[in-house]
ChimeraX commands (.cxc) that place a marker at each C-alpha (Angstrom):
marker #1 position -31.61,-64.39,-219.89 radius 0.5
marker #1 position -34.08,-61.50,-220.09 radius 0.5
marker #1 position -35.34,-59.82,-216.93 radius 0.5
marker #1 position -38.18,-57.45,-216.17 radius 0.5
marker #1 position -38.10,-55.03,-213.23 radius 0.5
marker #1 position -40.97,-53.34,-211.38 radius 0.5
marker #1 position -39.59,-50.31,-209.58 radius 0.5
marker #1 position -41.24,-48.09,-206.99 radius 0.5
marker #1 position -39.75,-45.08,-205.26 radius 0.5
marker #1 position -41.52,-43.41,-202.34 radius 0.5
marker #1 position -40.38,-39.97,-201.20 radius 0.5
marker #1 position -42.59,-38.52,-198.49 radius 0.5
marker #1 position -46.14,-38.71,-199.84 radius 0.5
marker #1 position -44.95,-39.02,-203.44 radius 0.5
marker #1 position -44.82,-42.46,-205.03 radius 0.5
marker #1 position -43.77,-43.35,-208.54 radius 0.5
marker #1 position -43.84,-46.81,-210.05 radius 0.5
marker #1 position -42.71,-48.01,-213.44 radius 0.5
marker #1 position -41.66,-51.20,-215.18 radius 0.5
marker #1 position -38.71,-52.02,-217.42 radius 0.5
marker #1 position -39.26,-55.09,-219.58 radius 0.5
marker #1 position -37.01,-57.50,-221.46 radius 0.5
marker #1 position -33.63,-56.37,-220.14 radius 0.5
marker #1 position -30.63,-58.59,-220.68 radius 0.5
marker #1 position -28.19,-57.83,-217.85 radius 0.5
marker #1 position -27.17,-59.15,-214.45 radius 0.5
marker #1 position -24.81,-58.46,-211.59 radius 0.5
marker #1 position -22.94,-55.13,-211.73 radius 0.5
marker #1 position -24.36,-54.30,-215.16 radius 0.5
marker #1 position -27.89,-54.68,-213.77 radius 0.5
marker #1 position -27.07,-52.29,-210.92 radius 0.5
marker #1 position -25.62,-49.71,-213.31 radius 0.5
marker #1 position -28.56,-50.08,-215.68 radius 0.5
marker #1 position -31.20,-49.81,-212.93 radius 0.5
marker #1 position -29.49,-46.78,-211.34 radius 0.5
marker #1 position -29.44,-45.02,-214.68 radius 0.5
marker #1 position -33.07,-45.88,-215.49 radius 0.5
marker #1 position -34.37,-44.82,-212.06 radius 0.5
marker #1 position -32.63,-41.45,-212.25 radius 0.5
marker #1 position -33.71,-40.99,-215.87 radius 0.5
marker #1 position -37.35,-41.55,-214.87 radius 0.5
marker #1 position -37.07,-39.13,-211.94 radius 0.5
marker #1 position -35.35,-36.54,-214.16 radius 0.5
marker #1 position -38.15,-36.89,-216.70 radius 0.5
marker #1 position -40.74,-36.29,-213.95 radius 0.5
marker #1 position -38.81,-33.31,-212.63 radius 0.5
marker #1 position -38.39,-31.79,-216.12 radius 0.5
marker #1 position -42.12,-32.22,-216.70 radius 0.5
marker #1 position -42.78,-30.53,-213.35 radius 0.5
marker #1 position -40.58,-27.56,-214.34 radius 0.5
marker #1 position -42.49,-27.17,-217.60 radius 0.5
marker #1 position -45.84,-27.37,-215.77 radius 0.5
marker #1 position -44.72,-24.72,-213.24 radius 0.5
marker #1 position -44.15,-22.28,-216.10 radius 0.5
marker #1 position -47.88,-22.73,-216.77 radius 0.5
marker #1 position -48.80,-22.03,-213.13 radius 0.5
marker #1 position -48.78,-25.60,-211.74 radius 0.5
marker #1 position -48.39,-25.60,-207.92 radius 0.5
marker #1 position -47.43,-29.27,-207.36 radius 0.5
marker #1 position -43.94,-30.68,-206.98 radius 0.5
marker #1 position -42.17,-33.85,-208.05 radius 0.5
marker #1 position -38.97,-34.95,-206.31 radius 0.5
marker #1 position -35.35,-35.82,-207.00 radius 0.5
marker #1 position -32.92,-37.92,-204.99 radius 0.5
marker #1 position -30.63,-34.91,-204.66 radius 0.5
marker #1 position -33.15,-33.04,-202.48 radius 0.5
marker #1 position -32.00,-34.99,-199.42 radius 0.5
marker #1 position -35.38,-36.38,-198.40 radius 0.5
marker #1 position -35.53,-40.02,-197.33 radius 0.5
marker #1 position -36.51,-42.30,-200.20 radius 0.5
marker #1 position -37.79,-45.87,-200.03 radius 0.5
marker #1 position -36.87,-47.98,-203.06 radius 0.5
marker #1 position -38.28,-51.41,-203.95 radius 0.5
marker #1 position -37.45,-53.45,-207.04 radius 0.5
marker #1 position -39.22,-56.66,-207.98 radius 0.5
marker #1 position -37.55,-58.70,-210.71 radius 0.5
marker #1 position -38.79,-61.52,-212.88 radius 0.5
marker #1 position -37.25,-63.82,-215.44 radius 0.5
marker #1 position -38.93,-66.25,-217.78 radius 0.5
marker #1 position -38.97,-68.86,-214.99 radius 0.5
marker #1 position -39.13,-67.03,-211.63 radius 0.5
marker #1 position -40.11,-63.86,-209.73 radius 0.5
marker #1 position -37.96,-62.47,-206.92 radius 0.5
marker #1 position -37.30,-59.37,-204.86 radius 0.5
marker #1 position -34.19,-57.53,-206.07 radius 0.5
marker #1 position -34.43,-54.78,-203.41 radius 0.5
marker #1 position -37.16,-54.45,-200.77 radius 0.5
marker #1 position -37.90,-51.23,-198.87 radius 0.5
marker #1 position -34.36,-49.83,-199.09 radius 0.5
marker #1 position -34.33,-46.50,-197.22 radius 0.5
marker #1 position -31.77,-43.89,-198.19 radius 0.5
marker #1 position -31.09,-40.18,-198.44 radius 0.5
marker #1 position -28.26,-38.42,-200.24 radius 0.5
marker #1 position -28.56,-35.32,-198.01 radius 0.5
marker #1 position -25.57,-36.24,-195.81 radius 0.5
marker #1 position -23.18,-37.09,-198.66 radius 0.5
marker #1 position -21.43,-33.72,-199.00 radius 0.5
marker #1 position -19.02,-34.91,-201.70 radius 0.5
marker #1 position -21.69,-36.49,-203.92 radius 0.5
marker #1 position -21.81,-34.75,-207.28 radius 0.5
marker #1 position -23.47,-37.53,-209.27 radius 0.5
marker #1 position -26.69,-39.08,-207.88 radius 0.5
marker #1 position -26.25,-42.07,-210.22 radius 0.5
marker #1 position -22.95,-42.90,-208.52 radius 0.5
marker #1 position -24.62,-42.72,-205.11 radius 0.5
marker #1 position -27.47,-44.95,-206.21 radius 0.5
marker #1 position -25.06,-47.48,-207.75 radius 0.5
marker #1 position -23.12,-47.68,-204.47 radius 0.5
marker #1 position -26.28,-48.14,-202.41 radius 0.5
marker #1 position -27.80,-50.73,-204.76 radius 0.5
marker #1 position -24.48,-52.55,-205.11 radius 0.5
marker #1 position -23.98,-52.81,-201.35 radius 0.5
marker #1 position -27.52,-54.05,-200.82 radius 0.5
marker #1 position -27.52,-56.58,-203.64 radius 0.5
marker #1 position -24.00,-57.86,-202.97 radius 0.5
marker #1 position -24.69,-58.39,-199.28 radius 0.5
marker #1 position -28.13,-59.84,-200.03 radius 0.5
marker #1 position -29.40,-57.77,-197.11 radius 0.5
marker #1 position -32.71,-56.03,-197.80 radius 0.5
marker #1 position -32.86,-54.15,-194.48 radius 0.5
marker #1 position -29.95,-51.78,-195.06 radius 0.5
marker #1 position -30.64,-48.16,-194.10 radius 0.5
marker #1 position -28.45,-45.36,-195.44 radius 0.5
marker #1 position -29.60,-41.97,-194.12 radius 0.5
marker link #1:1,2 radius 0.2
marker link #1:2,3 radius 0.2
marker link #1:3,4 radius 0.2
marker link #1:4,5 radius 0.2
marker link #1:5,6 radius 0.2
marker link #1:6,7 radius 0.2
marker link #1:7,8 radius 0.2
marker link #1:8,9 radius 0.2
marker link #1:9,10 radius 0.2
marker link #1:10,11 radius 0.2
marker link #1:11,12 radius 0.2
marker link #1:12,13 radius 0.2
marker link #1:13,14 radius 0.2
marker link #1:14,15 radius 0.2
marker link #1:15,16 radius 0.2
marker link #1:16,17 radius 0.2
marker link #1:17,18 radius 0.2
marker link #1:18,19 radius 0.2
marker link #1:19,20 radius 0.2
marker link #1:20,21 radius 0.2
marker link #1:21,22 radius 0.2
marker link #1:22,23 radius 0.2
marker link #1:23,24 radius 0.2
marker link #1:24,25 radius 0.2
marker link #1:25,26 radius 0.2
marker link #1:26,27 radius 0.2
marker link #1:27,28 radius 0.2
marker link #1:28,29 radius 0.2
marker link #1:29,30 radius 0.2
marker link #1:30,31 radius 0.2
marker link #1:31,32 radius 0.2
marker link #1:32,33 radius 0.2
marker link #1:33,34 radius 0.2
marker link #1:34,35 radius 0.2
marker link #1:35,36 radius 0.2
marker link #1:36,37 radius 0.2
marker link #1:37,38 radius 0.2
marker link #1:38,39 radius 0.2
marker link #1:39,40 radius 0.2
marker link #1:40,41 radius 0.2
marker link #1:41,42 radius 0.2
marker link #1:42,43 radius 0.2
marker link #1:43,44 radius 0.2
marker link #1:44,45 radius 0.2
marker link #1:45,46 radius 0.2
marker link #1:46,47 radius 0.2
marker link #1:47,48 radius 0.2
marker link #1:48,49 radius 0.2
marker link #1:49,50 radius 0.2
marker link #1:50,51 radius 0.2
marker link #1:51,52 radius 0.2
marker link #1:52,53 radius 0.2
marker link #1:53,54 radius 0.2
marker link #1:54,55 radius 0.2
marker link #1:55,56 radius 0.2
marker link #1:56,57 radius 0.2
marker link #1:57,58 radius 0.2
marker link #1:58,59 radius 0.2
marker link #1:59,60 radius 0.2
marker link #1:60,61 radius 0.2
marker link #1:61,62 radius 0.2
marker link #1:62,63 radius 0.2
marker link #1:63,64 radius 0.2
marker link #1:64,65 radius 0.2
marker link #1:65,66 radius 0.2
marker link #1:66,67 radius 0.2
marker link #1:67,68 radius 0.2
marker link #1:68,69 radius 0.2
marker link #1:69,70 radius 0.2
marker link #1:70,71 radius 0.2
marker link #1:71,72 radius 0.2
marker link #1:72,73 radius 0.2
marker link #1:73,74 radius 0.2
marker link #1:74,75 radius 0.2
marker link #1:75,76 radius 0.2
marker link #1:76,77 radius 0.2
marker link #1:77,78 radius 0.2
marker link #1:78,79 radius 0.2
marker link #1:79,80 radius 0.2
marker link #1:80,81 radius 0.2
marker link #1:81,82 radius 0.2
marker link #1:82,83 radius 0.2
marker link #1:83,84 radius 0.2
marker link #1:84,85 radius 0.2
marker link #1:85,86 radius 0.2
marker link #1:86,87 radius 0.2
marker link #1:87,88 radius 0.2
marker link #1:88,89 radius 0.2
marker link #1:89,90 radius 0.2
marker link #1:90,91 radius 0.2
marker link #1:91,92 radius 0.2
marker link #1:92,93 radius 0.2
marker link #1:93,94 radius 0.2
marker link #1:94,95 radius 0.2
marker link #1:95,96 radius 0.2
marker link #1:96,97 radius 0.2
marker link #1:97,98 radius 0.2
marker link #1:98,99 radius 0.2
marker link #1:99,100 radius 0.2
marker link #1:100,101 radius 0.2
marker link #1:101,102 radius 0.2
marker link #1:102,103 radius 0.2
marker link #1:103,104 radius 0.2
marker link #1:104,105 radius 0.2
marker link #1:105,106 radius 0.2
marker link #1:106,107 radius 0.2
marker link #1:107,108 radius 0.2
marker link #1:108,109 radius 0.2
marker link #1:109,110 radius 0.2
marker link #1:110,111 radius 0.2
marker link #1:111,112 radius 0.2
marker link #1:112,113 radius 0.2
marker link #1:113,114 radius 0.2
marker link #1:114,115 radius 0.2
marker link #1:115,116 radius 0.2
marker link #1:116,117 radius 0.2
marker link #1:117,118 radius 0.2
marker link #1:118,119 radius 0.2
marker link #1:119,120 radius 0.2
marker link #1:120,121 radius 0.2
marker link #1:121,122 radius 0.2
marker link #1:122,123 radius 0.2
marker link #1:123,124 radius 0.2
view
């Protein structure tokens, strides 16, 4: 079954939103896929920001690895229903000293939230 995901990540005053359409995955594969896509989108924004700074741009995008609290929400839809995959999940990677791969951290956080079906988990 194909899914679509609407993803928003808030980090301080910064908010990004994007949609991934027609994805065929569920369970652990969905968590791995979403983690990868979220970090890919944030990396793209950060890389764009770096390029703009070389031209004198004064703004700043964000990355999960900066340690600021992020709020993640993911709405999912299939051909027959809409549902909340993750709602207002708050997290920060700043206290995870041994974290070398943000994708691994995001997979752990998403996996714990989805598997427990608890949308009020806070990991700070």
